[in-house]
C-alpha positions as CSV (number, residue, x, y, z in Angstrom):
1,X,5.2,29.4,-2.4
2,X,7.5,26.5,-2.3
3,X,8.5,26.0,-6.0
4,X,8.8,22.3,-5.6
5,X,5.2,22.0,-4.6
6,X,2.7,21.2,-7.3
7,X,-0.9,22.5,-7.0
8,X,-3.9,21.4,-9.2
9,X,-6.9,23.8,-9.2
10,X,-10.3,22.4,-10.1
11,X,-13.2,24.8,-10.4
12,X,-16.7,24.4,-11.5
13,X,-20.4,24.8,-10.7
14,X,-22.4,22.9,-8.0
15,X,-22.9,19.2,-8.7
16,X,-20.2,19.0,-11.4
17,X,-18.6,16.1,-9.4
18,X,-15.6,18.1,-8.5
19,X,-15.0,16.6,-5.1
20,X,-15.6,13.0,-6.3
21,X,-13.2,13.2,-9.3
22,X,-10.7,15.5,-7.5
23,X,-10.5,13.0,-4.6
24,X,-10.0,10.1,-7.0
25,X,-7.4,11.9,-9.1
26,X,-5.5,13.1,-6.0
27,X,-5.3,9.5,-4.7
28,X,-4.1,8.2,-8.1
29,X,-1.2,10.7,-8.3
30,X,-0.3,10.6,-4.6
31,X,-1.4,14.2,-3.8
32,X,-3.7,15.3,-0.9
33,X,-7.2,16.4,-1.8
34,X,-8.5,19.7,-0.5
35,X,-12.3,20.3,-0.7
36,X,-12.6,24.1,-0.1
37,X,-16.4,23.9,-0.5
38,X,-16.4,21.9,2.7
39,X,-14.9,25.0,4.5
40,X,-17.7,27.3,3.3
41,X,-20.2,24.6,4.3
42,X,-18.8,24.5,7.8
43,X,-19.2,28.3,8.1
44,X,-22.7,27.9,6.8
45,X,-23.5,25.2,9.3
46,X,-22.1,27.3,12.1
47,X,-24.5,30.2,11.1
48,X,-27.5,27.8,10.9
49,X,-26.7,26.4,14.4
50,X,-26.5,30.0,15.7
51,X,-29.9,30.8,14.2
52,X,-28.4,33.4,11.9
53,X,-30.0,34.3,8.5
54,X,-27.2,33.2,6.1
55,X,-28.2,36.1,3.8
56,X,-27.5,38.6,6.6
57,X,-23.9,39.4,5.6
58,X,-23.2,41.5,8.7
59,X,-24.4,38.8,11.1
60,X,-22.4,36.1,9.2
61,X,-19.3,38.2,9.4
62,X,-19.9,38.7,13.1
63,X,-20.2,35.0,13.6
64,X,-16.6,34.5,12.5
65,X,-15.3,36.0,15.8
66,X,-15.8,32.8,17.8
67,X,-15.3,30.1,15.1
68,X,-12.5,27.8,14.2
69,X,-12.6,25.8,10.9
70,X,-9.9,23.4,10.0
71,X,-9.1,20.5,7.7
72,X,-7.2,17.5,9.0
73,X,-5.9,14.6,6.9
74,X,-6.0,11.0,8.2
75,X,-4.6,8.4,5.8
76,X,-5.1,10.9,3.0
77,X,-8.8,11.4,3.9
78,X,-10.0,14.9,4.6
79,X,-12.0,15.6,7.8
80,X,-13.7,19.0,8.4
81,X,-13.6,20.3,11.9
82,X,-15.9,23.1,13.2
83,X,-14.7,24.3,16.6
84,X,-12.9,21.0,17.0
85,X,-16.0,18.9,16.1
86,X,-16.0,16.6,13.0
87,X,-18.9,17.9,10.9
88,X,-18.0,16.0,7.7
89,X,-21.4,14.4,7.5
90,X,-23.6,17.4,8.6
91,X,-22.1,19.7,6.0
92,X,-23.4,17.5,3.1
93,X,-27.1,18.2,3.7
94,X,-29.2,20.4,1.3
95,X,-29.6,23.3,4.0
96,X,-25.8,23.3,4.4
97,X,-25.4,23.6,0.6
98,X,-27.6,26.7,0.3
99,X,-26.0,28.2,3.5
100,X,-22.6,27.7,1.9
101,X,-23.7,29.5,-1.3
102,X,-24.9,32.4,0.9
103,X,-21.9,32.7,3.2
104,X,-19.5,32.4,0.3
105,X,-20.7,35.8,-0.9
106,X,-19.5,37.5,2.3
107,X,-16.1,39.1,1.8
108,X,-15.1,38.5,5.4
109,X,-15.8,34.8,5.1
110,X,-13.6,34.5,2.0
111,X,-10.8,36.4,3.7
112,X,-11.2,34.2,6.8
113,X,-10.8,31.0,4.8
114,X,-8.3,32.3,2.2
115,X,-5.2,32.1,4.3
116,X,-6.0,28.6,5.4
117,X,-6.4,27.4,1.8
118,X,-3.2,29.1,0.7
119,X,-1.3,27.7,3.6
120,X,-2.3,24.1,2.9
121,X,-1.4,24.5,-0.8
122,X,2.0,26.1,0.0
123,X,3.0,23.0,2.1
124,X,1.5,20.2,0.1
125,X,1.3,18.7,-3.4
126,X,-2.5,19.0,-3.6
127,X,-5.6,18.9,-5.8
128,X,-7.8,21.7,-4.5
129,X,-11.4,22.2,-5.8
130,X,-13.9,25.0,-5.4
131,X,-15.4,27.9,-7.2
132,X,-12.5,30.4,-7.4
133,X,-9.3,28.3,-6.9
134,X,-7.7,28.9,-10.3
135,X,-8.9,32.6,-10.4
136,X,-8.3,33.8,-6.8
137,X,-6.9,31.3,-4.3
138,X,-4.2,29.6,-6.4
139,X,-3.7,31.8,-9.5
140,X,-0.2,30.3,-10.0
141,X,-1.4,26.6,-9.8
142,X,0.5,24.5,-12.3
143,X,-2.7,22.8,-13.5
144,X,-6.1,24.5,-13.8
145,X,-9.2,22.7,-14.8
146,X,-12.8,24.0,-15.1
147,X,-15.1,21.0,-14.7
148,X,-18.8,21.3,-15.7
149,X,-21.8,19.3,-17.0
150,X,-25.4,20.2,-18.0
151,X,-27.6,21.4,-15.2
152,X,-29.9,18.4,-15.7
153,X,-27.0,15.9,-15.5
154,X,-25.5,17.6,-12.4
155,X,-29.0,17.7,-10.7
156,X,-29.5,14.0,-11.4
157,X,-26.1,13.1,-9.9
158,X,-26.8,15.1,-6.8
159,X,-30.3,13.6,-6.6
160,X,-29.0,10.0,-6.7
161,X,-26.3,10.9,-4.2
162,X,-28.9,12.2,-1.7
163,X,-31.3,9.3,-2.2
164,X,-28.4,6.8,-1.6
165,X,-27.7,8.6,1.7
166,X,-31.4,8.2,2.7
167,X,-32.3,11.9,2.1
168,X,-35.9,12.2,0.8
169,X,-35.8,14.8,-2.1
170,X,-37.6,15.4,-5.4
171,X,-35.5,15.7,-8.6
172,X,-37.2,18.9,-9.6
173,X,-36.4,20.5,-6.3
174,X,-32.7,19.5,-6.6
175,X,-32.6,20.9,-10.2
176,X,-34.3,24.2,-9.1
177,X,-31.9,24.6,-6.2
178,X,-28.9,23.9,-8.4
179,X,-29.9,26.4,-11.0
180,X,-30.4,29.0,-8.3
181,X,-27.0,28.2,-6.8
182,X,-25.4,28.5,-10.3
183,X,-26.9,32.0,-10.6
184,X,-25.8,33.0,-7.1
185,X,-22.3,31.7,-7.6
186,X,-21.7,33.3,-11.0
187,X,-23.3,36.7,-10.1
188,X,-21.8,37.4,-6.7
189,X,-19.6,40.5,-6.5
190,X,-16.7,38.7,-4.7
191,X,-14.8,36.1,-6.7
192,X,-17.7,35.0,-9.0
193,X,-17.6,31.5,-10.5
194,X,-15.8,31.7,-13.9
195,X,-13.1,29.7,-15.6
196,X,-9.5,31.0,-15.2
197,X,-8.1,32.2,-18.5
198,X,-5.5,29.4,-18.6
199,X,-7.8,26.6,-17.4
200,X,-8.6,23.5,-19.4
201,X,-12.4,23.2,-19.9
202,X,-13.8,19.7,-19.2
203,X,-17.5,19.0,-19.8
204,X,-18.4,15.6,-18.3
205,X,-22.0,15.4,-19.6
206,X,-22.6,11.8,-20.6
207,X,-19.3,10.6,-19.1
208,X,-19.2,7.9,-16.4
209,X,-17.4,8.7,-13.2
210,X,-14.4,6.5,-14.2
211,X,-14.2,8.3,-17.6
212,X,-14.3,11.7,-15.9
213,X,-11.5,10.7,-13.4
214,X,-9.3,9.3,-16.2
215,X,-9.7,12.5,-18.2
216,X,-8.8,14.6,-15.2
217,X,-5.7,12.4,-14.6
218,X,-4.7,12.6,-18.2
219,X,-4.9,16.5,-18.2
220,X,-2.9,16.7,-14.9
221,X,-0.1,14.4,-16.2
222,X,0.0,16.2,-19.5
223,X,0.4,19.6,-17.8
224,X,2.9,18.3,-15.2
């Protein structure tokens, strides 16, 4: 890795607000923002489009043969391309979320996306968020943060976000799905969700978005 490049790894459970605060923090410090969860969502969407059961690991692994997933940056904004098509909106639906949780447990999927993530980080000062960035993808990141909040607060944030986008959902369903996703992510055999030993823990329960972003920026500047 280029020693002059600075990487910030932000991990945490679903609905912790990683992408929102990471994007804002990256913009504030002039880094690019890399949402690795979007890559897994793209693989999940591809499987759904092909009619594959996302829990069928062999079928998901097989689906990688004819797929290209990429991130492109325009004016600092990330766009997710699946086989050349911009799927940035489609990957944010609830089915895509659950599909992402399933496919991320497939070793072949993690290997498939691993090099892409490492390559982006090697070439750019970036804030990268996900589930295993500080532990697996960027173990040498200069700054590592584990971002979390209570399940109820994370579910309420996700619920409001979906309602604002016009998606009809029930809060209790969002909470149940999130608790299930937490379990799946922390109990999978490959790269389970857990804080890196040298990460700074940040619990944003009760914090506003602005407070969360300011706290992230403070930690990053302190570590840099």
